[in-house]
C-alpha positions, 0 to 999 in steps of 0.5 A: 302317924302324927295326929293333926286334930283338925275340925272340918270348919277350920280346914274349910277356912284354911282351904279357902272353901266357898262359904254359903250365906253371910254367916259363913256356913260351909257349903255342903252338898251330900258330903261334898264341899266346894274348894274356893269360889270357883274351885273343884268339889271334893268329899268331906271325907277327903278333907278330913283325911288330909287334915288328919295326915302329915302331908309331904310333897317331896318335890313341892316348891314354895314358889317358882317365882324366883325373884319372890323367893330371893326376896324371902331369902334375903330376910324372913321378914319378907315372908309374911302371913299372906304367903303362909296362909296360901301354903297352909291352905294347900294342905301340905305340911312338909315341902321339899323345894329341891333345884338344879342350880345349873351353875358352872361352879356347882359348889359355890352355887350350892353353898349360896343356895343353902345359905339363902335357905338358912336365912329364910328358915332362921333355925326355926325362929320365925312364925311360919317356916321351919327347916327339917334337919331331922325326923324330929323336925318333921314332927315338931313343925306341925305341932307348932303350927309351922310348915317344914322345909326339907333342903335338897338338890336335884343334882350332885355335881357339888360332890366332887369328892366323898368328903363333900357329902358330910360338908354339905350335910353340915350346911343343911342338905338332907336329900340329893338326887345323884344326877340330873338329866345328863352324865356327871361324876357319879352316874348317868342321867335319863337323857344320855344316849348310853347309861354307863351306870354308877361310877366308883365315885358314885358308889362311894358317895352313896355309901357316905350318904348312907353313913351321914344320913342323907337321902339318895334320890334317883328321880332323874337318873338313867335306868342302869344308874338307878338300878345300881344306886339302889343296889349300892344303898343300905338305906331306902332310895327315893324317887322323889318325883317321877311317874310310871313308864308302863303308862308313858313308855316313850318318856325316859324320865319315867321309871320302869316297873323293874326300878319301881320294884327294886326301889320298893324292895329296899324300902323306898318311896316314889312320888308322883308328879303332875308334870303334863309330859309325864302324866301322858295321854293326848289330853292328860286329866286327873284320872290319868294322873290317878292312874300313876298312883294306882299303878305303883300301889298295885305293883308294889303296895300303897306303902311305896307311893307318895306325892312329888308334884314338881310344881308350886301352887300356881304353875306359872310360866317364868317367861309370860307370868301366865299358867304354864302348859307344862302343868295343865292337867284337865280337872286338876287345880294346883292349889287344891291338888292334895284334896283332889288326889285324895278324893280321887283315890278314895273313889278308887277304893283305897283305904284311909290308912293307905291314903295317910301313907300316900299323903306323907306317912310313906316318905316320913317312914323312909326318911326316919330310916335314913336320917340320923336317929333323933334323941327323944326327950320325955314327950312332955318336954319334946318341943316348946309349944307355938309362940303365942306372939305368932298368928295362930294356925287355922289347923289346930294341932294335937299335943306331943302325947298324941303324935304317935311317933312309933307308927312312923318307925314301922309300928302300926 
């Protein structure tokens, strides 16, 4: 896996950990650290593990403040160091902020959305963000001290004909969820009364997505549509953000064990979401959330589970500007969730290798098997180094010779 060589002191600084004393020494207590002035405590082992991993949140939003996002997208100059430092402190290296545009003209909305991301990401020219168009990009961004952004959608209504797949791939889309909650031209969502399965157009679109190298996502798809999409795809099918129906049997948005097994058999990965309704239980807490990671890992192996939070770092209600009940998980701090989940899974006995996969290596492997194969130049010439005029990242990264790219292609 890419080796992010990160000292504990730098990670403590990046994570906004509480400092003891005026000299800023880390507050350590029997191998545990306080995250933030009033945050949770986690083990130093969890902190080090997050630092060594390339962390991928396959439904990680930069912000749910859409007005702020629109300002960033008007000009990358509006995305300043303070925003970057906040995201950097989360421990997440790769974000996939996919949305459902819910527009009457889905093609116009999709084109506009992609254009806005293009302005913000500016083809990698900025100091803080880089668009991940290829597997190479997913490795390059952390090497340069940037955060990578995968651009995708939570609905495929803009695919009115097969040729649209290649068109939107050329515009930068790399992941597409086949349906949202309702039925569309490709198949049925999870909230329809009767799931009629993948349509003939849906099968052709999946085939074309495989051909061009766009990842297929079935997170919101109904049971039959999910099953038939997995069967139709030659590439790994992703469930970027869902939870386990075995633990929340009344929730159609969660995936059955059958779908999880079929997904895993094809090399896919399922991201676990922190949305309260899908975590389940009367008063869902961090342990209940960890149960979903455990369930997938024990059912099909830890190599088929990852992060798909479906939230930003704040979880605020758009209507009130206050924390939304939809993301209230007892004991979970959204800005620190990666560290807490890692800490909790370590306590449950999962190994460091297992967790490096869950934190991002599993999704990286699936994307490497799906996206077009990069053409690797010599290691010493692979990427330009960080722009010296950009603020230095708190997270010190290793050189290309230590990236371990082969392990992400299946080698151990």
